[in-house]
N, C-alpha and C positions, 0 to 999 in steps of 0.2 A: 542496477539500471541506467538510466541515464538520463542525458538535460542536454544543456547546449552552453556552450560555449562564455557566450551575453551572459551571462542571468549572476545571481548573488552566488557568494562562494557554495551556501546551504544548500545550492542548487544546480550545481555544476555537475557536467556528466564528468565520467569516469572512462578515461584510456586505459585500456588492458596495457598487454606489454604480447606478444611474441609470436614469432613462429610456430605450429603446430608440429609435437615432437610426441610420439606417442612411447609407450612403454609403464610397466607397471612402476617398477624401481631407479627416479633419475638419481642421475649424482655416484652412479655406484665403480667402482674399481679406486685409484689409488686416492689420498686426501690429498688437498691441497697444503701448501702449509700455514701455517696458524696467520689469523689476522692481527693487523696491527694493537688495538684494544686491546689492552688489559683484562684477561681471564677471558676473553671470547673465546668458544671449542664448544666442545663437546662430548663425553663421556657414558660409556655403559657401565651399569651398576647391577645388571642383571637381569633384570625385568624394566629397566627402562633404560629409553636413551634420555641423556639429561644433556638441556641446550643453556650456558652462561653467555648471555648477551653485553658482558662485560663493561656493561649499564647501572647493572641495577637488580635485572630481571633475570632467573633462572625458573626455568618449566620443564617439567618431565612427560612424557606421552610411552605410555606403554607399550610393550613390545609384542604382545599378543593381538590386540585389539586395538589398538590407535587412540583410545581416549589420552586427555591432555589427565592428568592424575594429580600433578602439581603446579601453580601459577606464584611463586613467591618474586613477592617485590619489595627488596631494599631489608627483607629477611624475614616480613611481614608474611606469612600464606592465605592467598585468597580461594582458592582452587575448593569447591565442595562442599557439598549441604546432603544433609539426606543419608551419607553413605556413597553420594553420588559422586561421580568424573561430570568433565568436561565432555561434551562428544557429539555425533551427526548424531542425530534423533533420539535415541533411546540408547544407541551403545552399537557397536558393529556386532561382534560378534568375533571367534579368531579371523584375524586377516596376515597378511604379509606386510611386516613394518620392515624398512631398512633406512637407513643415514649417510649424507655423503657432506662432503663443504669441497665449496668451490671458493677460495680465497675468501673473502669476508661476505660468505652467505654459508648457511648449513641446510638442508632441506632434509626433511623428513617425509618419509612417502610412503602412505597405509593406500594397501588393496585389499578388497573384500570385494570377490566376484567382480561385476564391471562395474563396480563403484573404485573410484581413485581419490584420495585426498588428499591433502598435502600441508604440512607447516614447515614457514622459515622463518629463519630468523636473519637480524645483519647485525654485525660488529657496533655495536657502542650505541645501539636501538633499543626503548625498551617497547617492543611491538614483537611480537604473533602475528605475519601475515598468513593465511586460507586461502588455500582453494577445496572447493570439491567440483568432482566430475561424476554426473550421474547422467549412466548414455542407457537407462530403459526405469520400467516399474519392479522388480525385481527386488530392489534391494526400494524401501520405504524412508528414502534421508530425505526430509525436506526442509530440514531446519541444521545451523548447528546451534548448542545454548552453553552459555558458560556459566558454569555454576559456582555462585559466591559464597563463604561461607557466612554465619550471621551473624549479624554483631559490628560487621564492619563498615558496613553505610547507614545513613536515615533515609529513607523517603516514603512516601504517602501522599506521591502524584497523583491525577488519573489515571496514569496511562499504567500504572504496577496496582498489583493489587495484596491483601493479605486473605490468604487464610483467614473462616472461622467457623464455628460451627453451625453457621446457621444459611446452609446452600439452599437458592432458592430457585435455580435453573441447573438440570443435567448437574454435572458434580463440578462445573465452574463457574459460575457464578453466585456472587457471596454477598452477604447482606453484614455489614455492620452492625455495631450497638445504636449508634445514631440515626442508619434507615439509609444512608450513603451507601453504594453499589460495589463492587471492582470483582473485576475479572483478569484476566491474563489478553482477553481479547478487546482490550477496551485499548484500542494507540492511541487516540484521540487524531496522531500525524496519520499523511498520507507519504507514501512514500518519496515522495520528491516533495517533502517537506524539510525533509533533515539528514543528515550525512553522517551522525554518530547518537546512540546512542549510550547513557552508561548513567552514572553516581561520580559525586566526588566528597573527599572531608573537607576541605578548604586547602588539605596536603598532601591530598594521593587522589586522584581519577581513578577512576577505571572506568572503558569503553570497549563497545565493539563499534569501529566505522563499518559502514556498511557497504556493499562492492557495489555496482553501476546494474545489478541485476535485469542483465540484458536476457541470461536464459530464465526466469522467475516472468511472471504470468502476472495481467492483472491491470499494466497499465499504470502513467503515474500518478495514477486517485487512488490507488488501494491501498488500503489498510489490515494490514495482520501484527500479530504479536512483535511485541518490542522487549520489554522487561516484565516481569514481577520481582516479588516480594513475600515472605513468607515468615511465620515464627521460626524456620529451619533455615531462611538463608533467600538469598536473593540466584534472579537467569537475567541473561543476556542474552538475546534472541539477533540468528542472521537467518531470516526466512528462504529458504529457497525455492520455496512451493508451498501454497498453503492451499486446500481446499476450501476454508471459506467463505462463500458467498463470491464466488472466484467465476469470472467470467469468462473465461479463458484458458483453453485444452493447456495442459503441463508442457514446459519446453524440458529440452535436456542437451545435454552436454557442462561445458566446462564455466562454472561463476567463482568469480574471484578476480584480482585477494579480497576479501575481509578483513579487518585489521583488530586484533583484541591489542589496544595501548593504555597504557600507562602512565600517566601524567604529574607532576609532582601538584595536585592538585587545579588545572587548570584546565580549558576544552583542548582534545586532541591541534596536534598539528591540521593545518589546513591544507599541508602538503599531501596529504593524507584519503582530503576526500573524493567521494567521486568526481571524475574531472579536471580532477589535478594531481591526482596521483601517476609517478610513472614509472616503471617498472624494468625497463630494461638493462635493469644484472639479472631479472629472471629470465630473460630472450635465451641463456643456452642451457638451463635446468632439467630439460628435459616432460616438461611437465604436460602431462595428457590433453589436451585439448587446447593449448592455447597459441594465445597468436597473439602478434606481434603489430605495434602499430603501423609498421609497413605493408599488413597486409591486409587493413583497415581505410572504409574510404571516409566522407563528409560530406553532408548534404545541407546546404545556404540558403536560405531565399532571402531576397533583398525584402522585402515587406510583404505586409498583407492589408490591403483594402476591405472595407467595408463591414470594419471591426466598429465594436460597439467598446469604446472608450472609458468606460465605466467599469469594463469587467478586463480581468488575467486571459492572456489565450496562450494557452500550448499548444504548440506540436507534437505528436508523436510519430513514430516507424514501428509498423508489425510488420512478423509475418509471423507464421509456425516455428523460425529457428529464432530468434531474436527480437529483441523487445527495443525503443530508447526515444527518449524525448530532448525534448527542451523548449524553456518559455522565449514567446515571443517579445523583442521591445516592444515597448507601451509604447512610444513615440511614434514608433514609422512599422510593428511587424517585424520586421527584423529578427530573422532565428540565424541557429548553427548546430548542427549537432555530430558533432563527428565521433570517431574510434567504433564506428559500426562495420558490424561485420559488409562483406560481399553479397551480394543481392537485392531482389525485388522489394520492395516492400510495402504494403499503404500505409501512405501518408494523410493522416486527419488532426484538421485545427478544432480543437476545443477554444469557445466562448465557457471561460468558466471549466465545467464537466458536458458543458453539453456540443457534441459531436456538431459544426456546421459547416465540414467541406470534408471531402477528401477525395484524394489522386493516388497513383502509383510514381512508384517515384525506384529510382536504380541506384544502385551503390559501389562502385568498384574502388581492386583495390590500391591506397597508394591515391587515391582519385577526390577531387571535390565535385558534389553535382549540386549547379546553381541554379536554379529556380529561379524566375521571371517574377514580379508580384504576383500572387494571388487574390483572386477576387475574388469574393469572398457573395456570391450574387442574395439579395436581398430577403428571396423566397426561402433563403434557406435559415435565419432567422426566427424561431416563430414569434420573437418580442417584437417582428418590426407588421405584422397582421394589426389594423385598427382592430378594436375593440371595443366593445360597449362597459366592461368592466373587467379588471385583471387581480386576482390576488398570485404574489409573488412576482416572482418573473422569471423568465428561460433562459435560464443557464445548469441543470440538468443536476442541480443540488436543493435539498431543502432548506436554503440556507434563508434566514430571515420567517420560519414559517418557530410556532409557540415548540416550547425544548429542540431546536433543529443541533442549536451549536451546544448539547447534553449529555443530546445521545449515541456522539461520537466515544463518551466513555463512564456511560453509565447505563443502566439496568433501564429500561419505562418505570416498572415501582421505585423506583429511586425517589427520597424525599425530596430530594431539589425539582424533580420536575413538578410545572403546573398542572392543572385539573385538564385531561384529554377530551373531557367532551367542552362542551360550548358552543354556542350557534355563532353566525358572523355576520356582519348586518355590513353591506355595498354601502359607502359612504362615509365609515365612521375614524375611517382614517386607522383603523387597528384590523385591516381586514386579514393580513396576513401575518401578524404580533397573535391575532386572535385563533386563528387558523390550526389545532395540532399537523404537527411533521408527520403522522406516522397515521393511518387508520389501519383499526384492524375489527375484527367482524363479531368479537365477542367484548370489545373494548369500547369502540363509538361511530361504530356505524351508524347510518341515518344521520349526520348532523347537516346541520340547514344554514341554509346561505339564500338570507334575505338581500333582494334588492329591489328597485323600481325601475319600470321602463317606460318612455315618453309612448303618446300615441302612434307614431309610427312606425319606433321599434316593436312592439305590442303587434303590430299588421303584418308582421313580415317573421319567417323562418328565419331561427339562428341554428348557427352550430357554435355547441359546448366543447371545450377539451377540456381534456386534464392530463396532466404530463407526467410522470412519473420514474422515479431514479431504480427502483427492483421491487421486489414482490417478495414471499414467503405465503407458502403454501399454496401460489396460484390464486392467493388474491387480486382483486379488479374491481373498481368501482363500476357499479351500476346505478343509473339516473332513477330519479323523479320529480315533476314539476305540476306544484299547483295540487298533487294526488289527485290528478289528471289524466297525467302522461306517465311513462313509463319504459324506460328502454326496455330493449334487446336487451340479457348479461352477454359480456363480448368475450369474445376465448383469448385467455390468457397468454400475453405474447413471453417469449424466454426468456426465464432469469432462474439465475441458481438455486438447485433446491435443499440449501441447506439453510440453516438459523441466518438470519443476516438483523433485522434491528431491532434484537434483543442481543447482541455480541457490536456491537457499538458500528454497525458497515451500514450504509442506505445506498452503495456504489452496487447497481446489476447493471441492467441494459434501463439503458432511456427507451422512452414508449412513449407515444402519445396517443390517449383515446377521442374520440369524436364523435360527438351523438350529435346527430340533426334533430333538431328540437322544432315541430310543427309550428304553426303561429296557431293553432285552437291551444295549445297549451298555455297561453300569456296568457296572465288578465288584463281587461281591458280600464280597465277601473284605474288611470296611472297616478291616483293617490296613495295605493294598495300597496304590500311587496308584495311580489312574485315567492317564492318558495321552492328551491332547488335542495331538494335531497341527496346526500351522497352517500350509499352502503356499500359494504363488502363485499360480495360475488367471492364464492369458493365453499364445494364440499368438503375441502380438504382443513386439514391442521385438526389442533387440539383447541384449547380453550384458554381464554385469557389474553396474553401475551405472543401466548403461539397459536394462537387462533389464526385464520388467514388474515396477511397484511399487504397493504402497500407504504412504501415513500411519494411524497406529493414534489413534484417541481414547481408546477403551477397550473394554474385552476382560470379561463376568462372563457369571456362570453363576447365570440367571435359580431362584428356589427354588420 
């Protein structure tokens, strides 16, 4: 993924290394002289290439299929659970696997059809650097998973899961005996929120440091698998492409490096983080699709005006080949996004997660494209419209609504969830916190919002807006006012076709439904409450939480 040079270390962009170099077997030919670190080097045991970093880490890669079959740190084996290796997707099959050394770097190259995968080790480092180049759909390579032996790390965090005998949805959502739910899907964190994921005992830490995700899809706010635990062991993921609730087409090309890092219990070094890591040492390794820092460019903006300073703003770059993003500085909106491949991108400014401005920008190799202050038109932010009342605020998320935070790491049936039903009274002070973040046709369709109007307001037609962030099975809102006026069923906007609301993700394509309510629909008695009923319309979906549904961003009645 990517980001800005100007924000905190946990959100920095990653600067990749090196000029493109093709070839299935990098570093072919005579080996360089051994590196200085004691023990650093590699050997061939007949079935595996065995690499010793000289710093406590020894790992093995299968010469048959490129699986990582051993990951031993200071004499303890960490690799493996349930008889499975660490590998791309579920394993590649018979591959061409080669090895070479260049000074203080050892590179193992794996070629499987059009897919190229690489492992690199550096003398004196307890890290394994990985790159994956997926050229097309001929190989289903969408993740790398590090499989960790059971019993080495204790963890019951919300973004991991434990297999139980109680499966409540498909074969991947489980309920514990206490009614809490777990799934490998419940990442909780957006990609821009983390640089690494893993576990620590206090004396040993095992982590995956993510790549810059420039060839991934879904943008800065995407959520996907991060880690899981079970009775058999644990898994740490680097997701190269994930189709669940995906808003973009798959991108192809080289992703990485991402890093398997061991520590003595602490977090991995920030020098490995996206936006901090430099890999000039890999410039001459011949990694397919590798582009050096010199072949990349930067976009910088002097500021953004028209912002609502109560919100964080993010600037994204995206085209069919790559994606990047960075945080806008809170004081003035300054941003800088480096390490971008040359090309023309759509630049989007997000208030929270709501797109409020877009333009085109071109990146050139070795150059910086500087933009003057971006002025966000007032009309681009729906929060600026005068409203009689509003539930929530327009920020592209269901944040603040009932159960919204929990739903990023739990199933809607979780015992910790508040009741999904319950009506709302405007003026109560709890309008947003009482309104459920999700509506389903088979669960809570028909929720009522009660509100009063003045005589002048009741004498006029008004526009009611409902903003949504995603939908499942074409779920979309239809409204009725005072049981005397009902809107037409709106057409469904484009949304991902997979599960979303039940697998920890509200992020789809933000869309606003607008309903023109005639004056004749309102009550003329100003002391009486008008009733707005919100239904979920769709002929798709099944039952309960897999019936047609939608996630709410904001609801308001315009003046």
